[in-house]
N, CA, C, O and CB atoms as a CASP TS submission, in Angstrom:
PFRMAT TS
TARGET T0000
AUTHOR 0000-0000-0000
METHOD Language model
MODEL 1
PARENT N/A
ATOM      1  N   MET     1     100.310 106.832 127.242  1.00  0.00           N
ATOM      2  CA  MET     1     100.884 107.970 127.334  1.00  0.00           C
ATOM      3  C   MET     1     100.234 109.374 126.381  1.00  0.00           C
ATOM      4  O   MET     1     100.529 109.591 125.206  1.00  0.00           O
ATOM      5  CB  MET     1     102.269 107.573 127.000  1.00  0.00           C
ATOM      6  N   GLU     2      99.616 109.930 126.938  1.00  0.00           N
ATOM      7  CA  GLU     2      98.981 111.066 125.919  1.00  0.00           C
ATOM      8  C   GLU     2      99.934 112.311 125.620  1.00  0.00           C
ATOM      9  O   GLU     2      99.717 113.036 124.649  1.00  0.00           O
ATOM     10  CB  GLU     2      97.564 111.714 126.595  1.00  0.00           C
ATOM     11  N   GLU     3     100.809 112.489 126.338  1.00  0.00           N
ATOM     12  CA  GLU     3     101.946 114.060 125.484  1.00  0.00           C
ATOM     13  C   GLU     3     103.238 112.998 125.875  1.00  0.00           C
ATOM     14  O   GLU     3     103.904 113.008 126.910  1.00  0.00           O
ATOM     15  CB  GLU     3     102.063 116.429 126.673  1.00  0.00           C
ATOM     16  N   ARG     4     103.348 112.192 124.838  1.00  0.00           N
ATOM     17  CA  ARG     4     104.382 111.193 124.676  1.00  0.00           C
ATOM     18  C   ARG     4     105.816 111.909 124.544  1.00  0.00           C
ATOM     19  O   ARG     4     106.880 111.693 125.126  1.00  0.00           O
ATOM     20  CB  ARG     4     104.050 110.295 123.388  1.00  0.00           C
ATOM     21  N   TYR     5     105.521 112.652 123.763  1.00  0.00           N
ATOM     22  CA  TYR     5     107.148 113.489 123.291  1.00  0.00           C
ATOM     23  C   TYR     5     107.904 114.371 124.382  1.00  0.00           C
ATOM     24  O   TYR     5     107.257 114.984 125.230  1.00  0.00           O
ATOM     25  CB  TYR     5     106.889 114.729 121.966  1.00  0.00           C
ATOM     26  N   HIS     6     109.264 114.413 124.334  1.00  0.00           N
ATOM     27  CA  HIS     6     109.539 116.034 125.033  1.00  0.00           C
ATOM     28  C   HIS     6     110.243 116.205 123.997  1.00  0.00           C
ATOM     29  O   HIS     6     110.707 115.390 123.199  1.00  0.00           O
ATOM     30  CB  HIS     6     110.362 116.410 126.628  1.00  0.00           C
ATOM     31  N   VAL     7     110.334 118.002 124.085  1.00  0.00           N
ATOM     32  CA  VAL     7     110.511 118.426 122.726  1.00  0.00           C
ATOM     33  C   VAL     7     111.508 119.390 123.494  1.00  0.00           C
ATOM     34  O   VAL     7     111.012 119.997 124.444  1.00  0.00           O
ATOM     35  CB  VAL     7     109.120 119.014 121.686  1.00  0.00           C
ATOM     36  N   GLU     8     113.101 119.657 123.162  1.00  0.00           N
ATOM     37  CA  GLU     8     113.844 120.674 123.549  1.00  0.00           C
ATOM     38  C   GLU     8     113.978 121.449 122.088  1.00  0.00           C
ATOM     39  O   GLU     8     113.404 121.036 121.080  1.00  0.00           O
ATOM     40  CB  GLU     8     115.234 120.169 124.302  1.00  0.00           C
ATOM     41  N   LEU     9     114.695 122.459 122.113  1.00  0.00           N
ATOM     42  CA  LEU     9     114.960 123.561 120.924  1.00  0.00           C
ATOM     43  C   LEU     9     115.530 124.596 121.457  1.00  0.00           C
ATOM     44  O   LEU     9     115.508 125.077 122.590  1.00  0.00           O
ATOM     45  CB  LEU     9     113.744 124.104 120.166  1.00  0.00           C
ATOM     46  N   LEU    10     116.206 124.960 120.174  1.00  0.00           N
ATOM     47  CA  LEU    10     116.391 126.538 120.420  1.00  0.00           C
ATOM     48  C   LEU    10     116.126 127.270 119.503  1.00  0.00           C
ATOM     49  O   LEU    10     116.242 126.741 118.397  1.00  0.00           O
ATOM     50  CB  LEU    10     117.586 126.977 120.733  1.00  0.00           C
ATOM     51  N   LEU    11     115.614 128.939 119.527  1.00  0.00           N
ATOM     52  CA  LEU    11     114.958 129.520 118.399  1.00  0.00           C
ATOM     53  C   LEU    11     115.819 130.818 118.565  1.00  0.00           C
ATOM     54  O   LEU    11     115.872 131.473 119.606  1.00  0.00           O
ATOM     55  CB  LEU    11     113.211 129.651 118.457  1.00  0.00           C
ATOM     56  N   GLU    12     116.626 131.164 117.164  1.00  0.00           N
ATOM     57  CA  GLU    12     116.974 132.332 116.855  1.00  0.00           C
ATOM     58  C   GLU    12     116.589 132.938 115.814  1.00  0.00           C
ATOM     59  O   GLU    12     116.416 132.482 114.684  1.00  0.00           O
ATOM     60  CB  GLU    12     117.980 132.387 116.858  1.00  0.00           C
ATOM     61  N   GLY    13     116.364 134.675 116.458  1.00  0.00           N
ATOM     62  CA  GLY    13     115.767 135.608 115.166  1.00  0.00           C
ATOM     63  C   GLY    13     115.551 136.640 115.707  1.00  0.00           C
ATOM     64  O   GLY    13     116.048 136.873 116.809  1.00  0.00           O
ATOM     65  N   ASN    14     114.667 137.621 115.000  1.00  0.00           N
ATOM     66  CA  ASN    14     114.831 139.098 115.824  1.00  0.00           C
ATOM     67  C   ASN    14     113.640 139.642 116.301  1.00  0.00           C
ATOM     68  O   ASN    14     112.561 139.408 115.758  1.00  0.00           O
ATOM     69  CB  ASN    14     115.418 140.261 114.958  1.00  0.00           C
ATOM     70  N   ASP    15     113.761 140.326 117.244  1.00  0.00           N
ATOM     71  CA  ASP    15     112.900 140.594 118.163  1.00  0.00           C
ATOM     72  C   ASP    15     111.530 139.480 118.725  1.00  0.00           C
ATOM     73  O   ASP    15     110.355 139.703 119.018  1.00  0.00           O
ATOM     74  CB  ASP    15     112.467 141.799 117.607  1.00  0.00           C
ATOM     75  N   LEU    16     112.465 138.093 118.688  1.00  0.00           N
ATOM     76  CA  LEU    16     111.391 137.438 119.503  1.00  0.00           C
ATOM     77  C   LEU    16     110.646 138.156 121.140  1.00  0.00           C
ATOM     78  O   LEU    16     111.011 138.960 121.997  1.00  0.00           O
ATOM     79  CB  LEU    16     112.150 136.008 119.815  1.00  0.00           C
ATOM     80  N   ASN    17     109.312 137.200 120.851  1.00  0.00           N
ATOM     81  CA  ASN    17     108.645 137.540 122.109  1.00  0.00           C
ATOM     82  C   ASN    17     108.358 136.662 122.701  1.00  0.00           C
ATOM     83  O   ASN    17     107.587 135.827 122.228  1.00  0.00           O
ATOM     84  CB  ASN    17     107.661 138.187 122.105  1.00  0.00           C
ATOM     85  N   GLU    18     108.907 136.536 124.011  1.00  0.00           N
ATOM     86  CA  GLU    18     108.500 135.122 125.119  1.00  0.00           C
ATOM     87  C   GLU    18     107.341 134.888 125.011  1.00  0.00           C
ATOM     88  O   GLU    18     107.005 133.957 124.279  1.00  0.00           O
ATOM     89  CB  GLU    18     108.656 135.219 126.707  1.00  0.00           C
ATOM     90  N   ASP    19     106.212 135.772 125.809  1.00  0.00           N
ATOM     91  CA  ASP    19     104.752 135.703 125.717  1.00  0.00           C
ATOM     92  C   ASP    19     104.290 135.402 124.583  1.00  0.00           C
ATOM     93  O   ASP    19     103.286 134.694 124.502  1.00  0.00           O
ATOM     94  CB  ASP    19     104.142 136.766 126.040  1.00  0.00           C
ATOM     95  N   GLN    20     104.760 135.751 123.775  1.00  0.00           N
ATOM     96  CA  GLN    20     103.732 135.280 121.764  1.00  0.00           C
ATOM     97  C   GLN    20     103.807 133.871 121.816  1.00  0.00           C
ATOM     98  O   GLN    20     102.956 132.992 121.955  1.00  0.00           O
ATOM     99  CB  GLN    20     104.772 135.831 119.730  1.00  0.00           C
ATOM    100  N   VAL    21     105.459 133.870 121.619  1.00  0.00           N
ATOM    101  CA  VAL    21     105.861 131.732 121.033  1.00  0.00           C
ATOM    102  C   VAL    21     104.927 131.025 122.374  1.00  0.00           C
ATOM    103  O   VAL    21     104.001 130.232 122.212  1.00  0.00           O
ATOM    104  CB  VAL    21     108.506 130.895 121.304  1.00  0.00           C
ATOM    105  N   ARG    22     105.468 131.571 123.811  1.00  0.00           N
ATOM    106  CA  ARG    22     104.404 130.497 124.845  1.00  0.00           C
ATOM    107  C   ARG    22     102.951 130.428 124.419  1.00  0.00           C
ATOM    108  O   ARG    22     102.313 129.384 124.556  1.00  0.00           O
ATOM    109  CB  ARG    22     104.278 131.063 126.530  1.00  0.00           C
ATOM    110  N   GLU    23     102.492 131.375 123.976  1.00  0.00           N
ATOM    111  CA  GLU    23     100.957 131.635 124.185  1.00  0.00           C
ATOM    112  C   GLU    23     100.586 130.778 123.000  1.00  0.00           C
ATOM    113  O   GLU    23      99.561 130.126 123.196  1.00  0.00           O
ATOM    114  CB  GLU    23     100.361 133.352 124.121  1.00  0.00           C
ATOM    115  N   GLU    24     101.262 130.577 121.595  1.00  0.00           N
ATOM    116  CA  GLU    24     100.993 129.774 120.791  1.00  0.00           C
ATOM    117  C   GLU    24     101.683 128.598 121.139  1.00  0.00           C
ATOM    118  O   GLU    24     101.934 127.808 120.230  1.00  0.00           O
ATOM    119  CB  GLU    24     101.181 130.222 119.640  1.00  0.00           C
ATOM    120  N   LEU    25     102.027 128.343 122.263  1.00  0.00           N
ATOM    121  CA  LEU    25     102.580 126.826 122.016  1.00  0.00           C
ATOM    122  C   LEU    25     101.954 126.625 123.700  1.00  0.00           C
ATOM    123  O   LEU    25     102.615 126.227 124.658  1.00  0.00           O
ATOM    124  CB  LEU    25     104.750 126.526 121.585  1.00  0.00           C
ATOM    125  N   GLU    26     100.585 127.005 123.702  1.00  0.00           N
ATOM    126  CA  GLU    26      99.680 126.796 125.057  1.00  0.00           C
ATOM    127  C   GLU    26      99.412 125.700 125.140  1.00  0.00           C
ATOM    128  O   GLU    26      99.786 125.118 126.158  1.00  0.00           O
ATOM    129  CB  GLU    26      98.455 127.437 125.235  1.00  0.00           C
ATOM    130  N   ALA    27      98.572 124.865 124.000  1.00  0.00           N
ATOM    131  CA  ALA    27      98.024 123.729 124.100  1.00  0.00           C
ATOM    132  C   ALA    27      99.062 122.314 124.298  1.00  0.00           C
ATOM    133  O   ALA    27      98.529 121.214 124.157  1.00  0.00           O
ATOM    134  CB  ALA    27      97.201 123.725 122.912  1.00  0.00           C
ATOM    135  N   CYS    28     100.112 122.367 124.529  1.00  0.00           N
ATOM    136  CA  CYS    28     101.277 121.685 125.016  1.00  0.00           C
ATOM    137  C   CYS    28     101.748 121.642 126.741  1.00  0.00           C
ATOM    138  O   CYS    28     102.037 122.703 127.294  1.00  0.00           O
ATOM    139  CB  CYS    28     102.358 122.359 124.203  1.00  0.00           C
ATOM    140  N   SER    29     101.783 120.615 127.338  1.00  0.00           N
ATOM    141  CA  SER    29     101.927 120.266 128.735  1.00  0.00           C
ATOM    142  C   SER    29     103.031 121.000 129.142  1.00  0.00           C
ATOM    143  O   SER    29     103.918 121.013 128.289  1.00  0.00           O
ATOM    144  CB  SER    29     102.093 118.807 129.022  1.00  0.00           C
ATOM    145  N   SER    30     103.340 121.773 130.415  1.00  0.00           N
ATOM    146  CA  SER    30     104.971 121.492 130.659  1.00  0.00           C
ATOM    147  C   SER    30     105.738 122.552 129.391  1.00  0.00           C
ATOM    148  O   SER    30     106.879 122.374 128.964  1.00  0.00           O
ATOM    149  CB  SER    30     105.427 119.444 130.350  1.00  0.00           C
ATOM    150  N   CYS    31     104.972 123.451 129.028  1.00  0.00           N
ATOM    151  CA  CYS    31     105.508 124.201 128.038  1.00  0.00           C
ATOM    152  C   CYS    31     107.121 125.494 128.713  1.00  0.00           C
ATOM    153  O   CYS    31     106.814 125.540 129.905  1.00  0.00           O
ATOM    154  CB  CYS    31     103.900 125.068 127.412  1.00  0.00           C
ATOM    155  N   ASN    32     107.964 126.074 128.633  1.00  0.00           N
ATOM    156  CA  ASN    32     108.698 126.762 129.288  1.00  0.00           C
ATOM    157  C   ASN    32     109.261 127.349 127.726  1.00  0.00           C
ATOM    158  O   ASN    32     109.771 126.746 126.783  1.00  0.00           O
ATOM    159  CB  ASN    32     109.661 125.952 130.478  1.00  0.00           C
ATOM    160  N   VAL    33     108.946 128.672 127.911  1.00  0.00           N
ATOM    161  CA  VAL    33     109.709 129.565 126.919  1.00  0.00           C
ATOM    162  C   VAL    33     110.667 130.481 127.563  1.00  0.00           C
ATOM    163  O   VAL    33     110.118 130.892 128.586  1.00  0.00           O
ATOM    164  CB  VAL    33     108.759 130.417 126.098  1.00  0.00           C
ATOM    165  N   LEU    34     112.016 131.067 127.425  1.00  0.00           N
ATOM    166  CA  LEU    34     113.284 131.341 128.119  1.00  0.00           C
ATOM    167  C   LEU    34     113.965 131.805 126.914  1.00  0.00           C
ATOM    168  O   LEU    34     114.040 131.224 125.831  1.00  0.00           O
ATOM    169  CB  LEU    34     114.016 130.080 128.932  1.00  0.00           C
ATOM    170  N   GLY    35     114.559 133.189 127.333  1.00  0.00           N
ATOM    171  CA  GLY    35     115.573 133.630 126.493  1.00  0.00           C
ATOM    172  C   GLY    35     115.343 135.578 126.800  1.00  0.00           C
ATOM    173  O   GLY    35     114.819 136.302 127.647  1.00  0.00           O
ATOM    174  N   ASP    36     116.213 135.744 125.333  1.00  0.00           N
ATOM    175  CA  ASP    36     115.684 137.219 124.770  1.00  0.00           C
ATOM    176  C   ASP    36     115.220 137.498 123.650  1.00  0.00           C
ATOM    177  O   ASP    36     114.731 136.472 123.178  1.00  0.00           O
ATOM    178  CB  ASP    36     116.504 138.100 124.742  1.00  0.00           C
ATOM    179  N   GLU    37     115.118 138.319 122.995  1.00  0.00           N
ATOM    180  CA  GLU    37     114.546 139.127 121.835  1.00  0.00           C
ATOM    181  C   GLU    37     115.892 138.306 120.901  1.00  0.00           C
ATOM    182  O   GLU    37     116.268 138.968 119.934  1.00  0.00           O
ATOM    183  CB  GLU    37     114.489 141.251 122.040  1.00  0.00           C
ATOM    184  N   ASP    38     116.374 137.410 121.044  1.00  0.00           N
ATOM    185  CA  ASP    38     117.531 137.371 120.018  1.00  0.00           C
ATOM    186  C   ASP    38     117.790 135.181 119.828  1.00  0.00           C
ATOM    187  O   ASP    38     118.249 134.362 119.032  1.00  0.00           O
ATOM    188  CB  ASP    38     119.354 138.560 121.008  1.00  0.00           C
ATOM    189  N   LEU    39     117.343 135.221 120.717  1.00  0.00           N
ATOM    190  CA  LEU    39     117.208 133.827 121.088  1.00  0.00           C
ATOM    191  C   LEU    39     116.077 133.052 121.968  1.00  0.00           C
ATOM    192  O   LEU    39     115.541 133.595 122.934  1.00  0.00           O
ATOM    193  CB  LEU    39     118.291 133.630 121.682  1.00  0.00           C
ATOM    194  N   LEU    40     115.778 131.778 121.558  1.00  0.00           N
ATOM    195  CA  LEU    40     114.745 131.593 123.127  1.00  0.00           C
ATOM    196  C   LEU    40     115.317 129.570 123.052  1.00  0.00           C
ATOM    197  O   LEU    40     115.707 128.779 122.194  1.00  0.00           O
ATOM    198  CB  LEU    40     111.991 132.102 122.779  1.00  0.00           C
ATOM    199  N   LYS    41     115.009 129.567 124.594  1.00  0.00           N
ATOM    200  CA  LYS    41     115.303 128.248 124.692  1.00  0.00           C
ATOM    201  C   LYS    41     113.909 127.675 125.025  1.00  0.00           C
ATOM    202  O   LYS    41     113.285 128.289 125.891  1.00  0.00           O
ATOM    203  CB  LYS    41     116.447 127.945 125.737  1.00  0.00           C
ATOM    204  N   ILE    42     113.364 126.665 124.508  1.00  0.00           N
ATOM    205  CA  ILE    42     112.274 126.243 124.156  1.00  0.00           C
ATOM    206  C   ILE    42     111.998 124.672 124.623  1.00  0.00           C
ATOM    207  O   ILE    42     112.254 123.717 123.889  1.00  0.00           O
ATOM    208  CB  ILE    42     112.241 126.500 122.774  1.00  0.00           C
ATOM    209  N   THR    43     111.474 124.559 125.867  1.00  0.00           N
ATOM    210  CA  THR    43     110.975 122.950 126.059  1.00  0.00           C
ATOM    211  C   THR    43     109.247 122.419 126.195  1.00  0.00           C
ATOM    212  O   THR    43     108.330 123.204 126.436  1.00  0.00           O
ATOM    213  CB  THR    43     111.693 122.476 127.559  1.00  0.00           C
ATOM    214  N   ALA    44     109.120 121.331 126.039  1.00  0.00           N
ATOM    215  CA  ALA    44     107.386 121.007 125.813  1.00  0.00           C
ATOM    216  C   ALA    44     106.961 120.130 125.833  1.00  0.00           C
ATOM    217  O   ALA    44     107.787 119.420 125.260  1.00  0.00           O
ATOM    218  CB  ALA    44     106.751 121.221 124.868  1.00  0.00           C
ATOM    219  N   ASN    45     106.010 119.420 126.153  1.00  0.00           N
ATOM    220  CA  ASN    45     105.812 117.928 126.599  1.00  0.00           C
ATOM    221  C   ASN    45     104.349 117.783 125.510  1.00  0.00           C
ATOM    222  O   ASN    45     103.274 118.277 125.852  1.00  0.00           O
ATOM    223  CB  ASN    45     105.506 117.666 128.696  1.00  0.00           C
ATOM    224  N   THR    46     104.502 117.131 124.357  1.00  0.00           N
ATOM    225  CA  THR    46     103.371 117.256 123.378  1.00  0.00           C
ATOM    226  C   THR    46     103.256 115.755 122.841  1.00  0.00           C
ATOM    227  O   THR    46     104.149 114.923 122.686  1.00  0.00           O
ATOM    228  CB  THR    46     103.685 118.426 122.115  1.00  0.00           C
ATOM    229  N   ALA    47     101.823 115.662 122.596  1.00  0.00           N
ATOM    230  CA  ALA    47     101.730 114.109 121.499  1.00  0.00           C
ATOM    231  C   ALA    47     102.056 114.369 120.157  1.00  0.00           C
ATOM    232  O   ALA    47     102.189 113.447 119.353  1.00  0.00           O
ATOM    233  CB  ALA    47     100.120 113.368 121.320  1.00  0.00           C
ATOM    234  N   GLU    48     102.222 115.777 119.790  1.00  0.00           N
ATOM    235  CA  GLU    48     102.797 115.632 118.780  1.00  0.00           C
ATOM    236  C   GLU    48     103.868 116.831 118.787  1.00  0.00           C
ATOM    237  O   GLU    48     103.651 118.019 119.025  1.00  0.00           O
ATOM    238  CB  GLU    48     101.840 115.534 117.710  1.00  0.00           C
ATOM    239  N   PRO    49     104.879 116.305 118.516  1.00  0.00           N
ATOM    240  CA  PRO    49     106.324 117.146 118.240  1.00  0.00           C
ATOM    241  C   PRO    49     106.081 118.058 116.835  1.00  0.00           C
ATOM    242  O   PRO    49     105.787 119.224 117.101  1.00  0.00           O
ATOM    243  CB  PRO    49     107.818 115.909 117.955  1.00  0.00           C
ATOM    244  N   TRP    50     106.132 117.826 115.756  1.00  0.00           N
ATOM    245  CA  TRP    50     105.725 118.200 114.416  1.00  0.00           C
ATOM    246  C   TRP    50     105.250 119.901 114.496  1.00  0.00           C
ATOM    247  O   TRP    50     105.677 120.841 113.826  1.00  0.00           O
ATOM    248  CB  TRP    50     104.406 117.103 113.911  1.00  0.00           C
ATOM    249  N   LYS    51     104.087 119.881 115.702  1.00  0.00           N
ATOM    250  CA  LYS    51     103.405 121.290 115.788  1.00  0.00           C
ATOM    251  C   LYS    51     104.477 122.102 116.106  1.00  0.00           C
ATOM    252  O   LYS    51     104.527 123.201 115.553  1.00  0.00           O
ATOM    253  CB  LYS    51     102.217 121.470 116.868  1.00  0.00           C
ATOM    254  N   ILE    52     105.729 121.646 117.229  1.00  0.00           N
ATOM    255  CA  ILE    52     106.094 123.018 118.118  1.00  0.00           C
ATOM    256  C   ILE    52     107.094 123.383 117.177  1.00  0.00           C
ATOM    257  O   ILE    52     107.534 124.532 117.132  1.00  0.00           O
ATOM    258  CB  ILE    52     106.702 122.882 119.854  1.00  0.00           C
ATOM    259  N   LEU    53     107.503 122.415 116.375  1.00  0.00           N
ATOM    260  CA  LEU    53     108.832 122.860 114.993  1.00  0.00           C
ATOM    261  C   LEU    53     107.774 124.030 114.220  1.00  0.00           C
ATOM    262  O   LEU    53     108.021 125.232 114.124  1.00  0.00           O
ATOM    263  CB  LEU    53     109.418 121.030 113.446  1.00  0.00           C
ATOM    264  N   GLU    54     106.742 123.439 113.791  1.00  0.00           N
ATOM    265  CA  GLU    54     106.243 124.211 112.548  1.00  0.00           C
ATOM    266  C   GLU    54     105.893 125.540 113.245  1.00  0.00           C
ATOM    267  O   GLU    54     106.274 126.565 112.680  1.00  0.00           O
ATOM    268  CB  GLU    54     104.872 123.475 111.694  1.00  0.00           C
ATOM    269  N   ILE    55     105.148 125.659 114.518  1.00  0.00           N
ATOM    270  CA  ILE    55     104.946 126.874 115.388  1.00  0.00           C
ATOM    271  C   ILE    55     106.233 127.703 115.452  1.00  0.00           C
ATOM    272  O   ILE    55     106.126 128.847 115.009  1.00  0.00           O
ATOM    273  CB  ILE    55     104.510 126.455 116.855  1.00  0.00           C
ATOM    274  N   THR    56     107.254 127.387 115.856  1.00  0.00           N
ATOM    275  CA  THR    56     108.309 127.867 116.379  1.00  0.00           C
ATOM    276  C   THR    56     109.768 128.476 115.189  1.00  0.00           C
ATOM    277  O   THR    56     110.727 129.244 115.255  1.00  0.00           O
ATOM    278  CB  THR    56     108.639 126.635 117.354  1.00  0.00           C
ATOM    279  N   HIS    57     109.075 127.471 114.105  1.00  0.00           N
ATOM    280  CA  HIS    57     110.175 128.200 112.648  1.00  0.00           C
ATOM    281  C   HIS    57     109.483 128.920 112.381  1.00  0.00           C
ATOM    282  O   HIS    57     110.174 129.701 111.726  1.00  0.00           O
ATOM    283  CB  HIS    57     110.677 127.465 111.209  1.00  0.00           C
ATOM    284  N   ARG    58     108.380 129.351 112.394  1.00  0.00           N
ATOM    285  CA  ARG    58     107.592 130.876 111.874  1.00  0.00           C
ATOM    286  C   ARG    58     107.842 132.062 112.021  1.00  0.00           C
ATOM    287  O   ARG    58     107.473 133.022 111.345  1.00  0.00           O
ATOM    288  CB  ARG    58     106.519 131.110 112.267  1.00  0.00           C
ATOM    289  N   TYR    59     109.012 131.975 113.664  1.00  0.00           N
ATOM    290  CA  TYR    59     109.847 133.171 114.608  1.00  0.00           C
ATOM    291  C   TYR    59     110.841 133.127 113.852  1.00  0.00           C
ATOM    292  O   TYR    59     110.666 134.199 113.273  1.00  0.00           O
ATOM    293  CB  TYR    59     110.285 132.959 116.266  1.00  0.00           C
ATOM    294  N   GLY    60     112.291 132.463 113.151  1.00  0.00           N
ATOM    295  CA  GLY    60     112.806 132.032 113.147  1.00  0.00           C
ATOM    296  C   GLY    60     113.585 130.757 112.512  1.00  0.00           C
ATOM    297  O   GLY    60     113.143 129.892 111.756  1.00  0.00           O
ATOM    298  N   GLU    61     115.065 130.937 113.132  1.00  0.00           N
ATOM    299  CA  GLU    61     115.740 129.329 113.011  1.00  0.00           C
ATOM    300  C   GLU    61     115.852 129.089 113.896  1.00  0.00           C
ATOM    301  O   GLU    61     116.351 129.831 114.742  1.00  0.00           O
ATOM    302  CB  GLU    61     116.909 128.903 112.454  1.00  0.00           C
ATOM    303  N   ILE    62     115.288 127.525 114.175  1.00  0.00           N
ATOM    304  CA  ILE    62     115.268 126.761 115.185  1.00  0.00           C
ATOM    305  C   ILE    62     116.604 125.056 114.945  1.00  0.00           C
ATOM    306  O   ILE    62     116.541 124.087 114.188  1.00  0.00           O
ATOM    307  CB  ILE    62     113.423 126.466 115.274  1.00  0.00           C
ATOM    308  N   TYR    63     117.297 125.336 115.674  1.00  0.00           N
ATOM    309  CA  TYR    63     118.186 124.196 116.038  1.00  0.00           C
ATOM    310  C   TYR    63     118.700 123.563 116.945  1.00  0.00           C
ATOM    311  O   TYR    63     118.101 123.969 117.941  1.00  0.00           O
ATOM    312  CB  TYR    63     118.881 124.252 115.741  1.00  0.00           C
ATOM    313  N   ASP    64     119.379 122.873 117.243  1.00  0.00           N
ATOM    314  CA  ASP    64     120.000 121.963 118.244  1.00  0.00           C
ATOM    315  C   ASP    64     118.160 121.416 119.154  1.00  0.00           C
ATOM    316  O   ASP    64     117.689 121.643 120.268  1.00  0.00           O
ATOM    317  CB  ASP    64     121.513 123.145 119.494  1.00  0.00           C
ATOM    318  N   ILE    65     117.686 120.698 117.999  1.00  0.00           N
ATOM    319  CA  ILE    65     115.856 119.895 118.436  1.00  0.00           C
ATOM    320  C   ILE    65     116.633 118.363 119.025  1.00  0.00           C
ATOM    321  O   ILE    65     117.314 117.454 118.550  1.00  0.00           O
ATOM    322  CB  ILE    65     114.283 119.440 116.368  1.00  0.00           C
ATOM    323  N   VAL    66     116.106 118.710 120.208  1.00  0.00           N
ATOM    324  CA  VAL    66     116.158 116.808 120.438  1.00  0.00           C
ATOM    325  C   VAL    66     114.640 116.598 120.851  1.00  0.00           C
ATOM    326  O   VAL    66     114.290 117.163 121.888  1.00  0.00           O
ATOM    327  CB  VAL    66     117.439 116.057 122.035  1.00  0.00           C
ATOM    328  N   ILE    67     113.845 115.966 120.265  1.00  0.00           N
ATOM    329  CA  ILE    67     112.571 114.872 120.564  1.00  0.00           C
ATOM    330  C   ILE    67     112.771 113.619 121.118  1.00  0.00           C
ATOM    331  O   ILE    67     113.433 112.761 120.534  1.00  0.00           O
ATOM    332  CB  ILE    67     111.874 114.483 119.376  1.00  0.00           C
ATOM    333  N   GLU    68     112.069 113.382 122.579  1.00  0.00           N
ATOM    334  CA  GLU    68     112.543 112.200 123.037  1.00  0.00           C
ATOM    335  C   GLU    68     111.294 111.661 123.461  1.00  0.00           C
ATOM    336  O   GLU    68     110.564 112.444 124.067  1.00  0.00           O
ATOM    337  CB  GLU    68     113.636 112.270 124.077  1.00  0.00           C
ATOM    338  N   ASP    69     110.828 110.337 123.254  1.00  0.00           N
ATOM    339  CA  ASP    69     110.014 109.552 123.902  1.00  0.00           C
ATOM    340  C   ASP    69     109.862 109.060 124.899  1.00  0.00           C
ATOM    341  O   ASP    69     110.186 107.979 125.391  1.00  0.00           O
ATOM    342  CB  ASP    69     109.905 108.956 123.568  1.00  0.00           C
ATOM    343  N   MET    70     109.346 109.894 125.212  1.00  0.00           N
ATOM    344  CA  MET    70     108.616 109.761 126.931  1.00  0.00           C
ATOM    345  C   MET    70     108.399 107.863 127.594  1.00  0.00           C
ATOM    346  O   MET    70     108.839 107.248 128.565  1.00  0.00           O
ATOM    347  CB  MET    70     106.470 110.647 126.759  1.00  0.00           C
ATOM    348  N   ASP    71     107.460 107.509 126.388  1.00  0.00           N
ATOM    349  CA  ASP    71     106.688 106.479 126.490  1.00  0.00           C
ATOM    350  C   ASP    71     107.551 105.607 126.715  1.00  0.00           C
ATOM    351  O   ASP    71     107.444 104.895 127.713  1.00  0.00           O
ATOM    352  CB  ASP    71     105.867 106.213 125.516  1.00  0.00           C
ATOM    353  N   ARG    72     108.916 105.426 125.570  1.00  0.00           N
ATOM    354  CA  ARG    72     109.968 104.138 125.333  1.00  0.00           C
ATOM    355  C   ARG    72     110.898 104.104 126.521  1.00  0.00           C
ATOM    356  O   ARG    72     111.491 103.222 127.143  1.00  0.00           O
ATOM    357  CB  ARG    72     110.960 104.282 123.878  1.00  0.00           C
ATOM    358  N   GLN    73     110.793 105.380 126.586  1.00  0.00           N
ATOM    359  CA  GLN    73     111.902 105.707 128.016  1.00  0.00           C
ATOM    360  C   GLN    73     111.636 105.060 129.380  1.00  0.00           C
ATOM    361  O   GLN    73     112.534 104.498 130.008  1.00  0.00           O
ATOM    362  CB  GLN    73     111.876 107.346 128.458  1.00  0.00           C
ATOM    363  N   SER    74     109.877 105.194 129.990  1.00  0.00           N
ATOM    364  CA  SER    74     109.655 104.437 130.922  1.00  0.00           C
ATOM    365  C   SER    74     109.172 102.857 131.055  1.00  0.00           C
ATOM    366  O   SER    74     108.620 102.229 131.959  1.00  0.00           O
ATOM    367  CB  SER    74     108.991 105.107 131.390  1.00  0.00           C
ATOM    368  N   ARG    75     109.746 102.432 129.427  1.00  0.00           N
ATOM    369  CA  ARG    75     109.541 100.900 129.280  1.00  0.00           C
ATOM    370  C   ARG    75     111.323 100.809 129.337  1.00  0.00           C
ATOM    371  O   ARG    75     111.862  99.783 128.921  1.00  0.00           O
ATOM    372  CB  ARG    75     108.520 100.226 127.565  1.00  0.00           C
ATOM    373  N   GLY    76     111.839 101.516 129.672  1.00  0.00           N
ATOM    374  CA  GLY    76     113.658 101.351 129.855  1.00  0.00           C
ATOM    375  C   GLY    76     114.384 101.618 128.364  1.00  0.00           C
ATOM    376  O   GLY    76     115.612 101.690 128.301  1.00  0.00           O
ATOM    377  N   LEU    77     113.681 101.736 127.364  1.00  0.00           N
ATOM    378  CA  LEU    77     114.208 101.309 126.118  1.00  0.00           C
ATOM    379  C   LEU    77     114.942 102.816 125.396  1.00  0.00           C
ATOM    380  O   LEU    77     114.421 103.894 125.680  1.00  0.00           O
ATOM    381  CB  LEU    77     112.837 100.562 125.155  1.00  0.00           C
ATOM    382  N   LYS    78     116.007 102.776 124.585  1.00  0.00           N
ATOM    383  CA  LYS    78     116.626 103.912 124.205  1.00  0.00           C
ATOM    384  C   LYS    78     115.344 105.207 122.992  1.00  0.00           C
ATOM    385  O   LYS    78     114.359 104.872 122.333  1.00  0.00           O
ATOM    386  CB  LYS    78     118.189 103.137 123.329  1.00  0.00           C
ATOM    387  N   GLY    79     115.676 105.952 123.084  1.00  0.00           N
ATOM    388  CA  GLY    79     114.647 106.890 122.147  1.00  0.00           C
ATOM    389  C   GLY    79     113.509 107.679 123.060  1.00  0.00           C
ATOM    390  O   GLY    79     112.679 108.409 122.516  1.00  0.00           O
TER
END
């Protein structure tokens, strides 16, 4: 599975720009960025979840981070 991980997180900051964050995360499939200038919810599928964290951390505080391994889930395993 190429984009094995599903990532969800909240990004809190000042003057956040949905389009700018979305553009940086463009390499991920199924990337969604929703919110306003103070809080964004981000979901994405990726092979490298740490890159999502690296990019979003530049914009503010990240929290409520969930990283799920879709390959394990497809095999009926937890995690």
